[in-house]
Steps between C-alpha positions, in 0.01 A plus 500: 500500500633840405549777765312822479816675387555265206195502267661329212442550125148376530404753763664774294293411197186478711567853630436622141130427543411852613713641216268312259203657685651839460559438131140396443374808693714729293377338176134512605522862622700601197777649715775405251735391771542136390831543328642712777404240761646214309815691434539602868445148615747354252758761571473462886539127456810521286659772714432322827616162376821646365547689833438182691758320296757776548434520874577121539845587374554814702361357826712185497689470834841512313407809295653828593277765654651740249267355235201612719635860519548490125141393467393804711690732270322347199165547677573877537586524127187308389284708740644818353426386145151389600419847646634660186267286286196577719574873526706565193359849454636622830823693453815339635304210646764224442784653712249599770349153509845343527599730781169439678512115471864494593432720808216272602715188463785653694291649783260209541768227494720720721222505762413130457852375540638779714246433768518121444131469421599228254838326458723601198455194284432441134149377583414830674689759284315422175145467607511793748655727252244396239211589744637837584592600148196340339247667729674839462514476124130555454498796737794652313288492176203657666708768671682594177176527299322692766779753547501572132120497477451736797759755375359478147139546609582770751760676279330841520476479880872392519605793283293741698671386818842535328402858390427588862855429579476149640781256435446188294479297817237722651306536175484126436448383864117459503505306172802290608321418823185386317695283261684327789175442681344335193800268461522400865133457591454158331777336713377678810147364438633154428692508827185598686297209352758230546355211703146633487429495132782283360796291618822611322708268289791453730275405794288276290807322359643444840178364638465264197854387573404399850645794693320608818241773422643727772852464349353561154331815632826638648683450161211660313483799729869569474472475115189732489676763716819479276292526182318799626826674581645398163199645313534824689862516422469434132210745466691777664816450293316497170245775581761742639753414237255530208362825627844655505563388145175665384628847596784683333789649698322832495179348643289474184270203439607308193245402230322185598306232313196390699538145612238294697 
């Protein structure tokens, strides 16, 4: 009999049942999402299977932990490229995204290992870095698009504030604040609802693997707190950095293309 943490290929195929339901609903309701659903499922399957194969090599007991740190560097690069693809109209987004994700990785892993929350091992470095960077990536996209959107929509107000003698920091502060709030609220609300509305992935995985629910909760809480801090860090780096780049040295707002 298979354990709850090992569903086998049969269980994996059976889990596609609800995907079929979603495809039928999309077809009947004429949503036009069938191709997108199939592609996303196929892509996720290929990516995760390849990742699983690669992890078996990196996480071997005899493998050097340097490979794990190299993997984290690769995560930062892929995250930066993903942000650029999702917010390509935002000026200078790639370097800002790389800086933000690298900062999140350095700060979060520094806290995790510096305070000995988890041991420094290959099996902890990669998944923890992935959770911090991955959760921050979406917030980076939202922050970048909202900063550009706010300053574009409120251009006349911003220029009026500049004309009154305010610096670019003071003129942009209300709109920067609103963009940051928009980017951070989803993670804040998710943290509020944890345990009441849904059981997060790490906790669920640990319970399925047979870990005590109390121990699973402690791990999940630590991760949720770390993720919230990581999101706040990445949003701040991108929002402040992007806002600075949208003003010239003599405090004039550059021409913006409205995005999202």
